[in-house]
N, C-alpha and C positions, 0 to 999 in steps of 0.2 A: 144345585140339581136342579134341572129345569120339570116343572111341576108340569102334571096332564093339563090344568086349566092354561097354563101357560102356551101350551104347543098349539092348543085348538084356538086360544084367542092370536095370537103371533098369524098364524098360517089363514085365520078367517080373514082379520084384515089386510093381508096381502092376496087373496081370492078374491075377496070384493074389489079392493082398487083396481085390480088389473083388469077385472070382469066389468068394471064401470069403465075402463079408459080403453078397452078391444072389442066390448060387446061381444066377448068368444068365451062360452066356456073350455071349450078344450085348449085355448091358450092360457086361460087362467087355471086350469087345473095342471097343466105342463109347466108354468113357472113356477108354479107355488110348491109342485113335486122338485123341481130343480132347485128351489131354496132351501127345502126340508133336507135335499142331500147333500148342499153346499156343508149345512151345519153340521150332519152327522160325520163327514169326510172331513172339516177341517175345524171345527170346533174344539178347545183345549178343555181337559176335566178339572173340576178344581183341585188344589193340592188337599191333601189327606185334612180335615178338619180339626185334629187334634194339632198339628204345626202349626195350622194358622190361628189357632187358639193362642198357641203359644206366642205367636206373634205379636196379636192384637192382647193379650189378655194376661201379660206375664206374670207369674207369680210373684213377683215382686209388688205388685198393684195391690194387691189382696186386701191391703188394709183399706185402701179406697173403693172395696166392695169391685176389685177388676177393671172399673174403670181407668182409662188411659188418658193424664192429661200431655199432649204434645204440643212442643214449642214451636209455635209456626215461625219459620224462617230461622230456629234457632233462638226463638224469644226476642224476636227484633226490637221490642220497647224494651227490654231490659238491658239489653247489651248491642252491639252493629249485628246487624243480621249477618247469618251464614259468615261466621267466624271463628278462630277456635276459641277466642273468650265467651261467646255464645254457648259453645258445646259445653262447658263445663257447668252451664248453669240449670241445667236440666236433664231427668233418666232417660226420657224418651223426645227426640228432637227430630226435627224435617230438615232434610239436607235439599237444598235447591240446584239441579245439574244444569250446567251450562258449558261449554267449549269456546275457549280462544281461538285466534284466528291460525295459529299452528296447531291445532288439535288437542290442545292438553283439558282433559275434565276438571273444572273448578267448582267452587259453591257461586251462584249466583243467580238472583230471581229475575233480573231484568234483562234485557237482551243490549241495553246500555249500563254504561258505569257511570252514567248522569246523577242517577237519585242517590246514590249509596256512597259514591267516591268524591276524592277531589280532581278526577279526572272527565274525561267525555268522549263521547261517540260510540260506536257499536262495539261488542265482542268481536263480531265477525273482520273487522278492522284493529284489533289490539292483539299482539303477541303475549304468552306468558311472558316473557320477561319486560314488557314495558306494563302489564298488570300488577307485575312485583314491587311497581317501584309508588302505585296509588296507596292512599291512607284509607281503608274501609270504615273508617269510624268518622270522616270526616265531616258528613251529613245527619251523623247521628245526636239525641237530645243530649246524650251524654259524651260526647267527644271529647271532651276535655281528661274525662278519666279514662278512655281506652285511645289516647290519641296514638298512630304508628301501626295499628290491627293492621294486617294483611289481610287479602283473599287466597285463601286456602286450598290446594289443589283435592279434589275427591280422595285423592291416595291417602294424604294426610290428615283428612277429617276421619276417614273411614277407621282408620289407625288409632286416633284418640278416641272414637267412639268405642273401639272393641276395648283398648284398655280401660275404659271407664265402666264397660258392662252397661251401654247403653242400649237401648234397641232404636233403630233407624227407620223415618221413614223417607224415602228417596222421591223427590217430587220431580219428574222429567219435564223440560219444556218443550221440548221438541226433539230433532236430529235423531230420529227413532232408530237408524242403523248406528250410529255414533254411539248412543246411550246404552243400545242393549249390548253390542260389543264392550262398552268402558266397564257397564257393571257386570257381566259374564266374566269379566277379568278379574273383579272384586271379590266375585263367590267364588271363584277360582282359588285367589289368594286366601282368602278368609272362610272357609266354610261355616264358620259361625253365624256367618250372616243368613244361612237357609234358616236358621230358628230367630231371629234377633232383627230381620227387616223385611220392608213391604216397599215395593217400586210403586208409584204411583204417577197418573198422569190423567189430564183433559183429555189427549189425546189416544181415540182408540188403539192406532196405527202404533203408539209408543208401546201400547201393553200386549199387543199381539206380538210385535216381534221380539219382546223379549222374553213371550213364553216359546217363542222359536227357537231363540238361543238357548234358554233354559228353562223349561216347562218345572222346574223343581221351585221356582221362585213365588211366594206369597206375591201378590199383584191384588191392584185396586184401581178403579176408576174415579175419576174427580170430576164432579158435575156441578153445575149451576142454572136451573132452567131460566129461560130467557136470557141468555148470556150473550145470544146472536145479535138482539133488538136493543140490550140495555147493559149498561154498565153495571158494576157492583153494586152502585150506590142506587140503581134505580133509575138514574138519567138516561134518556133514549140516545143512543149510538148515533144516529143519524139526524140530522135535520129534515131532510127530504119525508113528506108522509107517507110515500108511496114504498120507498125502501124500505123503511121500518116496520109496514105492514107485511111487504113480503119477508124481512127478516122473522119477522113474528111466526110466518108459515114455515119457516125451516124450523125456527125453533121447537114448534110442537112436534115437528118430523124427529128431529133430535133426539128431543126429551122420550119419545113415543121409541126410537131406536135402544137408547140406553137401557129404558126399563124393562124391553122385552127381547131384545139381538144382541146386542153389542157385549151386556155383562157375560152372556152365556158363550158366544162366540169365544171372548177372552180367557173363559174360566175363573172370573175374579173371586176374590175371597173378602174382598170389602168396599164396599162404595161410599166415598166422601161426598159432602153434600152441604152447601152453605145452609146454615143452620135456618135461615126463615122458613125452609121448607120440610121441616122435620117434625113428626110428630107420632105420638105411640103406634098408631095404627100403619105410620110409614117404616116403621122400625119391625113391628111385625110381619109388615110385606116381605121386607129382604130376609128377616133371620126364618121363615119358611121356605127360602130359598138357599139359606146355607151362607149369606150373605152377611157380614157385620157393616152396621152403617155409624160413621164418623162425621159428626157435626166440624163446619169450620166459618168463620171465624168467631169464636166463644171469648167473649172479652170483661163482661162483667161477674160480678159475686152471684149476683141472683140468677144470671142464667146459667153459669157453671154448677150453681146448687140443681136449677133443675134439669140438668145433664145428667149427674152423678145419683139425684135420689129420686127422679122421675122417669128419665129417660133408661138411664141406667148405661149410655155408651160413652166410646169412647169421644173426645173433643180436642181441637185443634185452636189454641191462644196466642194471642202474642206477648201476651204478659202472664208470668207465675205468682207477681208480686201485688199486681194491682190495678183496678181499672183503666180501661185505655179505650182510645178508638179505632175503630176494625181497620184491619188493611187489606184492602181486595187485589 
């Protein structure tokens, strides 16, 4: 729910920027009014809170205070990421959705197969039959234990999760139209997903397309501040100083848009945020708007205790068994 204070802040900022650029109160008022009309006409309402909570705070997690531990890439530290073996290791898991060159929806985090398999090259140049020949455990630290593991299709993974009564976080990497169509088909075939899954993405267009395809699906935006100018570990993306500063300006605009505009336009029920930017005040900010915060990637015992006992929010982790380095 968009609060009155949010609306005033949003449209005041828009009005001020347009006025600064045009020096015309008339144009500023007109463009601000157009933005308001756009939001009213095209934004999606959030799904009912009761159903969003059923997904984000399932009853099976009552013993942990309702906090859900989500296995990042299926728990990529404990088993080969995004494989059938990793599905069996956790009650709540994240499935990364990608597509082969012939349009088959599969589980894969990267745009290439180099990092996780014994193959090489982008998925856009690899058919599903070619993908089936690869070993998805080839680069894993426990490859001897999981030798010969295959990259599963979305259909295979979803059916296994339903069989095991797991909650799914669909993490969509791109391909808004293809992803929305593939997931819409999954929800049509398996209506139980409406109460046991959530669709997440860094790309607002993906989430908006998903709500267009099926407005009953629970959704979330994923965000990491300064993602345009810095890598996950904080290293600058660009050696050029002027380009770095330009990206920082865009980062500020993107962050503002996520917190004041995009979440409301898409009608999301959760906001997945990099762990270093989460505090009690931040959790409360989103709670007042009917949005749950989920932190990523939380990989040490101390961090997990903080998220469960102090913040009392869901978190995504690379391992359910031990401390490990974060995966970005």
